[in-house]
N, C-alpha and C positions, 0 to 999 in steps of 0.2 A: 403429864406433858402438856404444853400450850398448843391448843388448837384453836384457831379463829376461822370464823365461816369467810367465804368468798363474798365479794360485793354483789348485790343486787336482790331483787325481790323474789318471792316464791314462783316456781314454774307451775301453771295449772294442769299441764300434762302429767307432770311428775306427781301432783297431789292426787290426780285421778288414779294413778297407777298404784297408790297406797290404799285404795278403797277396799273394803273386804269383800272375798269372793263367797258367792251364795248366802251373803248376809252374815257370814261368820266374822267374829272379831279377830283381828290380828292385833297382838298386843304392840303398843307403841314401844319403839326403842327407848332403852334406858337412858338416862340422862348422861351428862358427860362423863365418860369414863377415863380412867388414868388422868384425871385433872383436866380434860379437854373441855373447852367451851362449845356451845351449840355452833355446829357447822352451817355454812350457808350454801343453797343450791344454786348451781349456776344456770343462767338464762341462755342456754345454747340454742335453742330453738327460735328465738327472737331473730336471729341473723339469717334464718332459713338455710343453715348448714345441713348437709344430707352426708350421711356415712354408710359405707359397706358393712355388712354384718361380719363380726370377727369369728372365725372359727378356731383359730390359733395365732399364737404371735409370742415374741420375746419381751420380758418385761422384768422389772427389779421387784423382789417380794421381800417384805419384812413382816413378821407376825409378833404382836405384843399382846401378852398375856395380862390379865387384870393383877396390878400389884397387891400383894397382900402383906408384905413385910418392908420394913426401911430399905433392906438390900435390894429386894425386887424392883422398888421404886428407882433406885439409882441405876440398875441393869436396863430399864426400860425408858431412861431418859433419852432424849432426843440427841444427846451428844455421844451415847454409847450403842446406839443401835446398830445392828449388822445387817446389811442388804444382800440378798442372794439372787444371781440371775437365774430365770427359769424361762423355759419354753411351755407356756401354758395352753391348754386345749380345752375349749369351751364346748364340753359334750352336751348330751341332751338332758342329763340329770345331775352333772357335777362339774366343778372346775378342777382339772388334774393336770399335773406336770409330766413332761416327757421322761424327765429324771427324778423320780420319786424319793428324793432325800431332803434333809434339812426340814426347812419350813414346811415344805410340800410333800413330806414323806406320805402323808394321807391326802387323798382328794377333799375338796370341800363341797358338801351337797348344797344344791340351791336350797333345799328346804331348811338348811341350817344357817343361811344367810338372812340375817334380820333386817339389814338396810345396807344400802348401796349410796355412798356419798362422794362428791367431790370436795376435795379439801386443799388448803393452802395454809402456811403459817409462816411466821416471821423467821428470818435467819435460818431457812431450812430449805431443802430442795423442792423445787416445784413440780407440778404436773403429778399430783400425787391423787390416789383413790383409796377410799376406805370402805373395807367390808366388814360389817358388825355381825360377829359370830358369837354363840354363848361361850363365855369366859374369856374373851378377848378380841382383839381387831386384827384384820389383815390389811396391810397397806401395799398397795401396787404404784410404782412409779414409773411413768411413761417416758418417752424421750421428749416429747412436745405436746402442746396442749391439744392439737388435734387428735392424736393418738390416744391421749388420755380420755378425751370425750368419746372416741370411738369404743375404747374398752368400757366406759361407762354405760352408754346406751345398749352395748351388746350383752352386757351382764344383766342389765335390768329386762331386757327382752327374753333372754334365757330363762331368768328366774320366773317371770310372770307367765311365760308358755309352760313351764314346768308345773305351776301351780294349777293352771287351767286345765291341763292334761289329767291330773289327779283328781281335781274337783269334778269335771265333766264326765270322768269314768264312771261313777257312780251316782247318777241323778236321782233325785227323789221327787222333787215337786217341778213339773215341766215348765210352768209360769215362771218359776225363778230361773230355771235353765235357759229359757228364751231370753231373759233379761241379760244373763251372764254372756250369751252369745252375742248379743248386740254390744254389750261392753267390750268383748274380745275383738269384734269386728272394728269398732272405733279405735281401740289401741292399735290394731294394724295401720289403720287408715291415718292416723296422727303420729305415727312414729316416724322419727328423723331418719331411721335406717332405710336404706334404697336397696333392696334385694329381693329376688325372686321368692326367696324362702319366708319372707315377712308375711306376704299374703297366702302363700301356700300352707303354712304352718297352721293358721286357724281353719283353713278350709279341711285340712286333713284330720284335725280334731273332730270338727262337725261331721265329717265323713265316717269315722269311726264311732262316733256317737249314734249315728243312723243305722249304721250296720249292726250295732249290737242291741238296738231297740227297735224291734220291727212292728211291735203292736200299737205304734203311734196313730193317732187319728188323722184323717186327711186334712182337718184343719190345722193340727199341730205341724204336719209336713209343709203346709203352704207358709205358716208362720216363720218355720226355720228357714225356708227358701228366701223368703222376703228379707229375713235379717241378714243373711250372708251374700244378698244380691250386690251390694257395693264393692264387695271383694272380687266378684265375678266379671265386673266390666273391664279389668286389665289382666285378668288371669284365667287359665284353662282349668276347669274343675278337676281334681284328681281323679282316679279310675273308679274308686268306689263311690264317689259322689256322682259320677256320670250314671253308675248303674242306678242309683236312687232316682235321679232325674229321668232315666228311660223308663222306670216303673210308673212314675208320675204321669209321663206323657202317655203311656198306654192306658192307665186306669182312668185319668181325668183329662182326656185331650181337649175338652172344653173349658176348662179352668183358665181364669185370666191370668194365672201365674204363668202358663205357657207362653202368652202373648207379651205381658208385661215384663217377665224376668228373663224367660229363656231366649227370646228374640236378640236381645244385644249379646248375649254369651254365644249363640250359634254363629252370629254374625262375625264375632271375633275369631271364632274357629276357623270359619271359611276363609277369612282374610289372612290370617297369620299361622295357621298350622302349615308345617312343612312335610311332615311324614305321618300319615295316619297307622303305618306299620308299628311305630313306636308306642302309639297309644291308640290301640283300635276302639276303645270305647268311647274315645271322642266322636270316632265316626258313627258308632252305634247310636249315640245320644244324637247327633245331627239327624240320622236316619229316623229315629223315632219322632223327633221333633216335627220334621217335615211331614210324617204320617199324621201326626196330631193336627197339623195345620189343615190337612186334606179332610179330616173329620168334622171340620167346623161346617156350619150351614152354607156358606159360600163355596166350600170345597177347593176345587182347583183355582178359583179367581184368587183365594187367598195365597195359595202356594205360588201362583204368576206374579202376585204384587211383591211377594218375598224375593223372587228372582230378580224382578226388576229393581228392588232396592239394593240387592248384591251387586248388580251390574252399574247402577248410577245412571243419571239423567243424561249423561254425554254420549257420544257416539262410540267412546273407547273407555272401556272398564279400567278404573285406575289401581285396581288390585289384581296383580298377575296370578296370585294363588287361589283365587275364588273358582275358577273354572276347573282347574285339576282336582281340587277338593270335592266340588260338586259332582263331576263325573266319577270320582272314586266312590262317593256315597251311593251313587245311581247304580253302578256295576255291583257293589256289594249287595245292595238291596234286590236287585234282580237275580243275582245268584242265590240268595237265601230262598227266593219263591221255588227253585227248582232243586234245592238242596236234598229233598227225599228222593227224588229220581236219580240225583247224581250219586248218592250213596248206594242205592240198589243197583247202579249199573257198574260202578268200579270199586264197590267194597271200602271205599275211602271212609275214614273217620268222619263223623259229622263235625259241625262246630261245638255242639254240646259235648260230644266224646272227647275233643280236643281239650276243652275246658275241665272235664271231669277225669282225663286220663284215658287214653285210648285203649280199647279192648286188645287183648293179647292176639298176636298173629295167628295162633291156632284156632282161634275163634271166628275167623274170617273165611269166606268161601273162597276156594281157588279160582283165580282168573283163567279165562280161556286162553289157551296157548295157541291161538289160531289168528291168522291174519285178515283183516277185512277186505274183501274184494269189490271193486267197482266195474261192474261188467259194462262193455261197450257195445251197443246193439250191432254194429258193424262186424265186431269179432264173435258175437254170439251167432250171427248168420253163417259162420264158418264152423260152428261148433260140431255139427253133424257130419261133416264131410269125412271121407274114409282116410284121407291123407293125413288127418291131424288126430292128435290123442284127445281122449275125452277129458272133460273138466268135471271132476265129481264135486258136487257142492251140497250142503244140506242147510236147512234152515233151522236155527236155534232160537230159543227165546230166553232173554234176560230180563226177568221182571216184566215191565211194560214195554221193553224196547226190543225190536226184533231186527236182527242183522243177519246177513248172509257171510258165511265164513268158508274159508277155502280149506278143504281137506287135502287135497293133492295139488301140486303145482307143476303138472307135466305139459302144460299148454304151451304153444309156440313163443318165443320171446317176446312177440309184440304185445301179448297179453300181459306178461311180467312188467313190461315197461309202462303199460297203462296203470298199473297198481302202484307205481312210484319206484320201480327199480329195487323191489325187495325191501324199501325202507317203510318205516310206518306210515301209513296212509294220513293224508291231511283231512281237516276236519270236515270238508264238504264230502269228499269221498266216503267217509264212514257214514254219511246220511243218505247219500245217493246210491244205495245198493240196488234197489229195484222199487218200482211204485208199489208192489205187493210186499215188500220186506222193510221198507223204511218208513212204515207209519209207525207214529209213536203215540200212544195212547196217554196223553198228558191232560189231566183236567186238575186244575188247581182249586184249592179250598177258596172259601169266600174272602178271607183276610190275605191270602197269598195273592188272590186275583185282584184286590183293591191295591195292594203294594205294588204289583206289576204295573197296573194302569196308571198309579200315580207318578212312578219313576220313569216309565216311558214317555209320559207326557212331560216331564221335566227335560229329559233329552230332547224332545221336540222344541221346547222353549228354548234351549241353549243354542240349538241350531238355526233359530231365527235372527240371532244377532251377528251381524256382519264380521265384527272384530273377534268374535269368539269361534266362528265357524272354521277357520284354518286350524286351531289348536285342537278343537273338537275332532276334526277329521283326522288328526294326527294321531290323538289319543285312541280313536276308534279304528285306526287302519289295521293293526294286527287284531282280528277278530276276538275281542275280550269276553265273548258270552259264551257259556256251555252249550254243547251241541244240542241238549235237551231243549234250550231256549229257541236255538235256530231252527229245530223241527216243530216248534209250537206255532201253529198258524196265527194264533191272536197276537202272539209277540212280534213275528216278522212282519205282519200285516201293519201294526202300529209304528213299527220301527222303520217302515218304508218311507215315511215321510222325512225322516232324517237324511236317508240316502237319497232321496230326490233332491232335497236342499244341496247336498254336495254336488249332485249331477248338474244342477242349474247354476252353480257358482262359476263364473268365468275364470276365477284365480286357478292358477295351475297347481299351487300348493294345496288347493282344497280338492279339486276333482281328481288329482293324481293318486290321492289316498283311496279312490276306489279300487285301485289295483293291488295286487297282492305285495307284501314287503319284499319277497325274494321268490326265486323259482321254486316250484314244488309246493308253495303255500297259496291256497286260495283266498281270496279277498271278497268285498261286497259285489265286486263286478261278476264274480262267478256264481254267487250265491243267489242273486237276483236275475240271473239269466234263465231263458227258456230251459226247463228241465231241472234248474236248481231247486232246492228244497223250500225256498221262500218265494218263488215266482209264482203270482197269482194273477197277472195280467196279461197273459200272453205275450210276454216279451217288451211291453211298451217302456218299462223303466230301463231294461236292457239296451233298447234302441236309443234313448236319450242319452245313457251312459256312453255308448259307442260315438256318438254324435259329438258330444263335448270332447271326448278324448281325440277324435280324428280332427276336431277343429282347432286343437292345440298343438303341441310340438310332437304328437304322437301319430301324425300322419307319415309314418314311414314304413319301410318294407319290414322291419322287426316287429312292429305291432300287428301288421296284416298277418305275419307268419305265426304269430301267437294265437291270433283269432282262427286262422285255417287249422292249426294242430288241436285247438280246445273247444272252439265255439263255431265250428262251420256248420253243423246241424242247425243251431238256433238262427244263425245268419240267413241260411237258405230257408228256413220256415218263415222267417218274418219278411223276406225278400218275396217269397211265393205269396205272401199276403198283401203286397204292394207297398211296404215301407220303402221310402225312398233312401234313407241312409244305408239300410242293409243292401239294396241294389247298388248303390255307388260303392260299398265294400266289396261286393262280388265282382264288380267290374274292374276294380282296382287289383284284386287278386289274379284275374286273368291277365290285366295289363303288365303287371310286374312279374308275372310267370311264378307266381307263389305256389301253385299247384302243379305238380309234377305227374300226377296219376291221370291218365287220359279220360278213364271212366268218370273221376270226378269233375273234370273239366267239362266233360259232357252234361253231367247232372247239373252244374251251375248254368251252363248254357241254356239248358231246358226251364231251368228256374227263371232265369231273366225273360226268357220268351213267353212265360206264362202270364205275364201282366204287361199292361200298355207301357208303364213307365220304364219297366226293365226291358221291353222290346226295343224301345226307343234309344235308352242308353246303350244297349248292346250293339246296335246298328251303327251308331257312332264310334264305338270301340272297334268293330270290324272295319270300319272305313280306315281306321289307323292302322290296324294289324291284319294283314292278309292271312297270316297263319291261323287264325281262329276259323276264317273261312274254310280252310282246308281241313281242318279238324272236324268240322260240322258235316263236312260232304262224305266223311268216311263212315258215317252211321252213327246211331245211338250207343250209349254205353252198355256194357255187359254186365256190371255190378251197379247197385243203386241201393242206398240206405236213406230211408226217409227219416227226417228229424223227429225225436220225441216229442210228444203233445200235438203232432199232426193230426189232422181229421179226414174224413171221407172226402170232404171237399178240397182239401189241400192235395190229396193223392190225385183226384181227378183233374185238377187244375194242371198239375205237373205231367201226368201222362197225356194230356191233350196239347202240350205246348211243343212236342217235337216227336222224333221218331224213336221207339223203343223195341223195334223188330229183334234187335240183338241182345236184348236183356235177358240174362241167364239167373242171375242170383239178385233177389228182392228182399230186403229187410225191413219188416213194419215193427219191428219190437219195441215195445214200450211207447207206443202211439195211441191215439184215441180212435183208431179205425175200427168199423163194425162190419156186420156181414153185408152191408150195402156197398162196400167197396169191390165186392167178389164181381160185379158186373164190369169193372174196369180191368181186374186182374186176368180175367179169362180172354182179353184181347191181346194178352202177351204171349205169342206163339213159342217163343224160345225158352219160356220160364222153366228152369229146372230146379231151382232152390228157393223155398219160400219160408221166411221166419215170421210167425206171428205170435211170439212169446209176449204175455202179458198185455193182450188187446182184448177187445170186446167182440171179437170174430167168433160167431156162433154156428148153430147147426144148419140154418139157412144158407149162409155162405158156403158152408163145407160141401153140402150137396151140389151146389153150383158148381164149385171147382172140380168135383170129381167127374162131372160130365164133360168139361171142357180141357181141362190140363191132365190129359192122361199121360204125358211124358215127364210129369213132375216127379223128381228123384228124392229130394230131401224136404220134409215138411216138419216145423217145430210149432206145436200147439201148446207149448208149455204155459199153464196158468191162464188158459182161456175156458170160456164158459159152454165149451161142446160137450155133448152127452152122447149116450150109446146111439140115439137116433141119428145123429150126424155122422158118427165116427164109422157106423156100419157101411155108410156110403163109400168110404175109403177104399172097400174091397174091389171096386173097378179100377183103382189106379195101379195097374200091374207093374210100373216102373218104380214104384217106391222102393228105396233101399235103406232110407233112415226115417224114422219116425218118432217124435218126441210127443208123449201124452203125459208128461209129468204134470201132476196136481190138477187133473181133470176129472170128470165124473165118468170115468171108464170102469166097466165091470169086467168080472174076470171072464164071463162068457163071451163078451164081446172081443175080448182080447184074443181069446182061443180061436174064435172065428177069422179074425184078421190075420192071424199067423198061418192059418190053413189056406186063405184065399190069396195071399201076397207072398208068392215064392222067391222074390227077389229081395224081400225085407231082411237085412242082415244086422241092422242096429236099432234097438227099441228102447226107449226110457218110459217105464210105467211106474215110477216112485210116487208114493203118497197117493196111489189109486186103490181101488178094490183089488186089482190085478197084482198089487206088488206082493 
């Protein structure tokens, strides 16, 4: 047949594609077959055309075998050719038809294709493509020139990628491999095909090459990374390549490759990634990259400059995905620091187990079928009364984490309500069991400690940007950290800076995120309140949070009611110490009739009158409401519960502020009082019930009480440092009918002596003592 080449000179990119791979010789295509003259390559790249990579499509097919006889020459002439319509698929290793019949009964392997050319001839259909195969030629006819060119470049690409996969699967000389990788990268960068797979295919080839050859030197690693760097500027690395990058960051954090090559890659990930869940190794690579920056001499200064570069020089970050991606990386990194403790707590599979296949359920420890209990000091003070059922509880240890669990639930409904109406307890409740039981022995290793410090510092840096702060507060509103982190003093102390930034921000969308997302779920407001697991400042942060919330739209009866129900103790403690915001809160509670219980109202009044600022504001309130004056004339309260964390000075200040001659029930549970407060307790003539659970009240105070409070009926000394020397003095308190000496240094002889000398003693708790 007569074949003529198309007009135009040779394409340098097409010539480059015909170079041998790994130095091997590729035989030149045979001369003009079937009487064809040399064909001409089209210069399609000169006009800057771009094409999408074809995976399949409809096209006309004609196969011409080499003519061997005069009859075969006649049958293969251009006037007698037969064209067949086929739907061809460009698979990874061959060209196949959806209907394997006729010319395409067998697929055409890319390795069998010797050459791909664009052809045109006189007095014949246009838009043809010629594939040279052993023993013949395959002609493909498209509908138009654009579609023909698209088929041409797609076939060229599939053919070359197939060859590179085979050649790089069995490397011998790595200097030659490196050269071929550079050629592969150049081919991808100069290809007229515009498709995500064009750049991903070379990356996947290199990724597989690295995963199968783990004995490379560090220099060879870096050379390969530099070679593929141009492809990474506009493409995410595949998962296996991310794993290789992570290893390089861990082993050589000070390498210049980390700064020069990985930095633009990580920047692109943070700017354009939409979901780390679909490719978690991208997140892991970003995490390891930041840790590598932290290992440099400048340390956090380099990380800070990186965060600044991600935000940009303007006041508003132009990339909306940067902050969520950074927060996701920080949360995952912080979670990994406590993974060992989390696994020991709930027997959940670790990340390594998930990757390698989780162990069988029968190999796991059974979980405790017990509900966590958050005791209320006020309710604990009623525990020993004869009219109520006992609440049996034990302390169990789960690895390093000690929690109190409920064995029986026969207490009054009010106690059940405090635990969440029999629902699963919230996060803060699980941690705030009691000061003696909620301690968590968490000591991180050196690497985990550095990781924690780095990523908490990043959260602090993020909170310094005004435009990022609303979104950051929203992302952190449902507390996303494990409870092991919240019980770790170092973590909560460092994170406190972020919460302070939220509390100082005047925008409602920022400081409103300090509250819980819904009823029954605690937020940062509860976590950093006095008595919370993260409070280490005697409530200063809590006061600032209440101040900003009250100054916003939260100065309502509903907000005051929530404070009265959940945070009345901390509010009174801070007011007792002269905090003006809390004094205002207590006055508003009285003014809006938030408190219904007369004893609680009288305790609030006594708290206000214990300081100068409180006394002045209370007098102004009384001038407006005569009912408060009448309430105060009736005498002091009969019941009083001192807030947790209160000290001897707080108790003295409160008892000196008003009349407590009617006080019968006093709870000092979980406070910081000592034996020194006994001097004030003996001045309460009507006192019948005293709760000293988990305080530092010792033998000296116990001896003083036994001399003056002879009418005391109920005494709770659970988890106090009292010994036999002080407990023997209780033998003079003949009115005692309930005595709790759980977890004290009581001996069996002293216990027998007390039973003999206290005839009215009907209820005794001596568990976890020698007398048990």
